[in-house]
C-alpha positions in Angstrom: 0.0 0.0 0.1 1.1 3.4 -1.1 2.0 5.8 1.8 -0.3 8.4 0.6 -3.1 6.2 -0.2 -6.4 7.1 1.1 -8.7 4.4 2.6 -12.1 4.5 1.1 -14.5 4.2 3.9 -18.0 3.1 3.0 -20.4 4.2 5.8 -23.9 3.1 6.2 -27.0 4.9 7.5 -28.4 2.4 9.7 -32.0 3.3 10.7 -33.0 6.7 9.6 -35.4 7.0 12.9 -32.5 6.6 15.3 -29.3 8.6 16.2 -27.2 6.9 12.9 -27.0 10.2 11.1 -26.6 12.2 14.0 -23.3 10.8 14.7 -22.5 10.4 10.9 -22.9 14.1 10.4 -21.2 15.2 13.5 -18.2 13.0 12.9 -18.0 14.0 9.2 -18.1 17.8 10.2 -14.4 17.4 11.3 -12.8 18.9 8.1 -9.7 16.4 9.3 -11.7 13.3 8.2 -11.2 14.1 4.4 -7.5 14.4 4.9 -7.1 10.7 6.1 -9.9 9.0 4.0 -12.2 9.3 1.5 -15.9 9.0 3.3 -18.7 7.5 1.0 -22.1 7.3 2.7 -24.7 4.8 1.8 -27.9 6.4 2.5 -30.0 9.3 1.0 -28.9 12.9 0.7 -32.7 14.0 1.3 -32.7 12.0 4.8 -29.4 13.3 5.6 -30.4 16.8 4.9 -33.5 16.3 7.0 -31.5 15.2 9.9 -29.2 18.1 9.6 -32.1 20.6 9.8 -33.8 19.0 12.6 -30.9 18.8 14.7 -29.9 22.5 13.6 -26.4 21.4 12.6 -23.9 23.4 10.4 -24.4 22.6 6.9 -22.1 19.9 5.0 -21.6 20.0 1.5 -22.1 16.5 0.3 -20.6 15.1 -3.3 -24.0 13.2 -4.7 -22.8 10.0 -6.6 -24.0 7.4 -8.3 -21.3 4.9 -7.6 -18.4 4.5 -5.5 -16.3 4.7 -8.1 -17.1 8.2 -8.6 -16.2 9.3 -5.4 -13.9 12.0 -4.8 -10.9 12.9 -2.3 -11.2 15.9 -0.2 -15.0 15.7 -0.5 -17.9 13.9 1.6 -19.3 11.7 -0.8 -23.2 10.2 -0.6 -24.8 7.4 -2.5 -28.5 7.5 -2.6 -29.8 3.7 -1.9 -33.3 4.1 -0.9 -36.8 5.2 -2.4 -36.8 9.3 -2.1 -40.5 8.5 -0.9 -38.9 7.2 2.6 -40.4 8.8 5.5 -38.2 9.6 8.4 -40.1 9.4 11.7 -37.8 10.3 14.5 -37.7 7.8 17.5 -39.7 5.4 15.9 -39.2 1.8 14.6 -40.9 1.4 11.3 -40.8 -0.8 8.7 -39.9 1.6 6.2 -36.8 2.6 8.5 -35.6 -1.0 8.7 -36.1 -1.6 5.1 -33.7 1.8 4.5 -31.2 0.3 6.8 -30.9 -2.9 4.8 -31.0 -1.3 1.2 -27.6 0.8 2.5 -26.0 -2.2 4.2 -26.5 -4.5 1.3 -25.2 -1.6 -1.2 -22.0 -1.3 0.9 -21.6 -4.9 1.3 -21.7 -5.4 -2.6 -19.4 -2.6 -3.4 -16.7 -3.9 -0.7 -17.1 -7.3 -2.3 -16.1 -5.6 -5.7 -13.2 -3.8 -4.1 -14.4 -0.4 -4.6 -14.5 0.3 -0.9 -11.9 -0.8 1.5 -13.6 -0.8 4.9 -17.0 -0.7 6.3 -18.3 1.4 9.2 -22.2 0.6 10.2 -24.4 2.9 12.0 -26.7 1.2 14.1 -29.8 -0.6 13.2 -32.8 -2.1 14.9 -32.4 -5.8 15.0 -36.2 -6.4 14.9 -37.4 -3.9 11.9 -34.7 -4.9 9.8 -35.8 -8.5 9.5 -37.2 -9.7 5.9 -36.9 -12.3 3.3 -33.5 -10.6 2.7 -32.1 -10.3 6.4 -32.8 -13.0 8.5 -30.0 -12.6 11.1 -29.9 -11.7 14.6 -27.6 -8.5 13.5 -24.8 -7.1 11.4 -22.1 -9.8 12.3 -24.0 -12.7 11.3 -25.3 -11.0 8.0 -21.7 -10.1 6.9 -20.3 -13.6 7.9 -22.8 -15.2 5.6 -22.8 -12.3 3.1 -18.9 -11.7 2.7 -17.2 -14.4 5.0 -16.3 -16.9 2.1 -16.8 -19.6 4.8 -14.9 -18.2 7.6 -16.2 -17.7 10.8 -16.6 -14.3 12.4 -15.8 -13.0 15.8 -17.4 -10.1 17.8 -14.9 -8.0 19.5 -15.5 -4.9 21.5 -12.9 -2.8 22.2 -11.2 0.4 23.0 -7.7 1.5 23.3 -6.9 -0.5 26.9 -9.5 -3.2 26.2 -10.6 -6.0 23.7 -13.3 -8.3 24.3 -14.4 -11.1 22.3 -17.3 -13.5 22.7 -17.9 -17.3 22.3 -21.6 -16.9 22.1 -23.1 -13.7 20.7 -26.8 -12.8 20.3 -28.4 -16.3 21.4 -30.9 -16.5 24.5 -28.8 -16.8 27.7 -30.9 -20.4 28.2 -28.9 -21.4 25.1 -25.4 -20.5 26.2 -24.4 -24.0 28.1 -25.3 -26.1 25.0 -23.4 -23.8 22.6 -20.1 -23.7 24.9 -18.0 -26.7 23.3 -14.2 -27.2 23.5 -14.4 -26.9 19.7 -15.9 -23.6 19.5 -13.8 -22.4 22.2 -10.6 -23.4 20.3 -12.0 -21.8 17.0 -12.5 -18.5 18.7 -9.2 -18.6 20.2 -7.5 -19.2 16.7 -9.5 -16.4 15.1 -9.0 -13.8 18.0 -5.2 -14.7 18.2 -4.8 -14.3 14.4 -6.6 -11.2 14.4 -4.5 -9.7 17.2 -1.4 -10.6 15.1 -3.0 -9.3 11.8 -5.3 -6.5 12.5 -3.3 -4.8 15.6 0.2 -5.8 15.0 0.9 -7.8 18.3 3.5 -10.7 17.8 2.6 -12.7 20.8 -0.8 -11.9 22.1 -1.9 -13.1 25.4 -5.7 -14.0 25.8 -7.5 -14.5 28.8 -10.4 -16.8 29.0 -13.3 -16.3 31.2 -15.5 -18.9 33.2 -18.9 -20.0 32.5 -20.0 -20.4 35.9 -19.5 -18.0 39.2 -16.1 -18.4 40.9 -14.8 -20.5 37.8 -17.1 -23.4 38.9 -15.5 -23.8 42.4 -13.9 -27.4 41.2 -17.3 -28.7 40.0 -19.5 -27.3 42.9 -21.0 -24.7 41.1 -20.7 -26.3 37.6 -18.5 -28.7 35.7 -18.0 -26.8 32.2 -14.8 -25.3 33.4 -13.4 -28.7 34.4 -14.9 -30.6 31.4 -14.7 -28.1 28.4 -12.8 -24.6 29.3 -9.6 -26.3 30.7 -9.1 -28.7 28.0 -9.7 -26.3 25.4 -7.2 -24.1 26.7 -4.5 -27.0 26.8 -5.4 -27.7 23.2 -4.9 -24.0 22.0 -1.7 -23.9 24.0 -0.3 -26.5 22.5 -1.1 -24.8 19.2 1.2 -21.9 20.4 -1.7 -19.8 21.4 -0.9 -17.9 24.6 -4.2 -18.5 26.5 -4.8 -18.2 30.3 -7.9 -18.9 32.8 -10.6 -19.6 33.1 -10.7 -16.6 35.1 -14.5 -15.7 37.3 -15.3 -12.6 35.5 -16.4 -10.6 38.6 -13.0 -10.4 40.1 -11.2 -10.3 36.8 -12.8 -6.9 35.8 -13.3 -5.7 39.3 -9.6 -6.0 40.2 -8.3 -4.4 36.8 -6.8 -7.8 35.9 -7.8 -7.5 32.4 -5.0 -4.8 31.8 -2.4 -7.7 31.6 -3.8 -9.3 28.7 -4.2 -8.2 25.0 -7.7 -9.8 24.7 -10.3 -11.3 26.8 -12.5 -14.4 25.8 -16.0 -14.2 27.3 -18.4 -17.1 27.3 -21.4 -15.2 26.5 -22.8 -11.7 25.4 -23.5 -9.7 28.5 -20.5 -11.4 30.6 -18.2 -9.5 28.6 -20.2 -6.6 27.2 -21.7 -5.3 30.3 -18.3 -4.6 32.0 -16.8 -3.6 28.9 -19.6 -0.8 28.3 -19.2 0.3 31.9 -15.5 1.0 31.3 -15.8 2.2 27.7 -19.1 3.1 26.7 -18.1 6.9 25.0 -15.4 5.5 22.9 -16.3 1.6 22.5 -16.0 0.3 19.0 -17.3 -3.1 17.9 -15.1 -4.8 15.2 -16.0 -7.8 13.3 -12.9 -10.1 13.3 -12.1 -13.2 11.2 -13.8 -12.1 7.8 -11.8 -11.0 4.8 -13.4 -7.7 5.0 -13.0 -4.9 7.6 -16.3 -3.8 9.3 -16.4 -1.5 12.6 -19.6 0.0 14.1 -20.1 2.2 17.4 -20.9 0.1 20.2 -24.2 2.0 20.9 -27.5 1.2 19.5 -30.2 3.3 17.3 -30.8 5.2 20.6 -34.5 6.4 19.8 -35.0 8.0 23.0 -32.9 11.0 21.9 -33.3 10.8 18.3 -33.8 14.5 16.9 -32.6 16.1 20.1 -28.9 16.7 19.3 -27.7 14.8 22.6 -26.3 11.8 20.9 -22.3 11.9 21.1 -20.2 10.9 18.0 -16.8 9.5 19.9 -17.9 6.0 19.6 -18.6 6.4 15.7 -15.7 8.7 15.2 -13.5 6.0 16.9 -15.0 3.4 14.9 -13.9 5.3 11.9 -10.4 5.7 12.8 -9.9 1.9 13.8 -11.1 0.8 10.6 -8.5 3.1 8.8 -5.9 1.8 11.3 -6.8 -1.9 10.6 -6.7 -1.4 7.0 -3.0 -0.4 7.3 -2.3 -2.9 9.9 -3.7 -5.6 7.7 -1.9 -4.2 4.6 1.4 -4.5 6.4 0.8 -8.0 7.7 0.0 -9.2 4.6 3.0 -7.6 2.8 5.4 -9.1 5.4 4.0 -12.4 5.1 3.6 -12.5 1.3 6.9 -14.2 0.8 8.5 -15.6 3.8 11.9 -17.2 3.7 11.5 -20.9 3.3 13.5 -23.1 5.9 16.2 -25.3 4.7 17.4 -28.5 6.2 21.1 -29.7 6.0 22.8 -32.7 5.8 24.3 -33.8 9.6 27.6 -34.4 8.0 28.5 -30.7 7.6 28.8 -30.6 3.8 25.7 -28.1 3.9 23.9 -29.9 1.0 20.5 -29.0 1.0 18.4 -32.1 1.8 14.8 -30.7 1.4 12.7 -27.5 1.6 9.8 -26.8 3.8 6.7 -25.4 2.3 6.3 -21.8 2.8 4.8 -20.7 5.9 0.9 -20.9 5.4 -1.4 -18.1 7.2 -3.0 -19.0 10.3 
């Protein structure tokens, strides 16, 4: 990647009745944004103008384009993805707002698949009203895994500068979590997490902490056997693969004592176990990063926030961090690929000392 290359950032509008446009417009109002990337909003010029006026925000000049190929550097670009008759009803989840969110998401997914944008930053959606025959997923992560994963498994990571939390199970009912915690799945998540920390964050030897499922890590079987039967064997097998993983740690003491600061990543067993402490510690600057996929996607760590939509109360900090993280990961991943493109091949020599090459090992494969 050239040093002066500007990353093309595809931004999806999310639910048009929530705070998506507010955080997008506030973020893009910083003139420094166009100096480091080329923003392309997938949404509607009309809806963007409606939100700007309703929020009484300063005017922004968008370059209205028909395709990402027409995007101009040093300008804010926007592609219309929805019907001009789509109605904005602030603070209300409607079928129209769900459809508008899907159309923008699909348009951006198609463009990143074609290679005309480099990364995706998605504004929040409503997981209920976006459901349709085209979108039958619990959220962005699962949709992108099916749509763009090419058979790879995704991993949801919530992160800020000091903490990265990944999940073994994601958007599933709590009652189903124990049956979904398997040795195979924990190992698979650890492999994805470990590779992500190396490829996307440049950490040479990442250290990963793994949380227990039960209180007090099961108390040696008294409060549950999943630790002894599943989690500990998974950690041992992953460790034999060269992954530096430790635990299982009881979640309450682990976060409460600040022990998480000694690790590069934390693998939680279920959604609220990892995200409740994370959002307590890092709500304003927290970012959701979808790891494990060929594409780069980030989003703010908050939802549609219908309760404050249209009131000019939403903070853009999380969305801004999501944009900058996507740009940073693109650069880090590009450098990683370049460094691992043609690794030196290992040579084996005759023990007699004549230095004749006996054979050559296959080139190092990407994890």
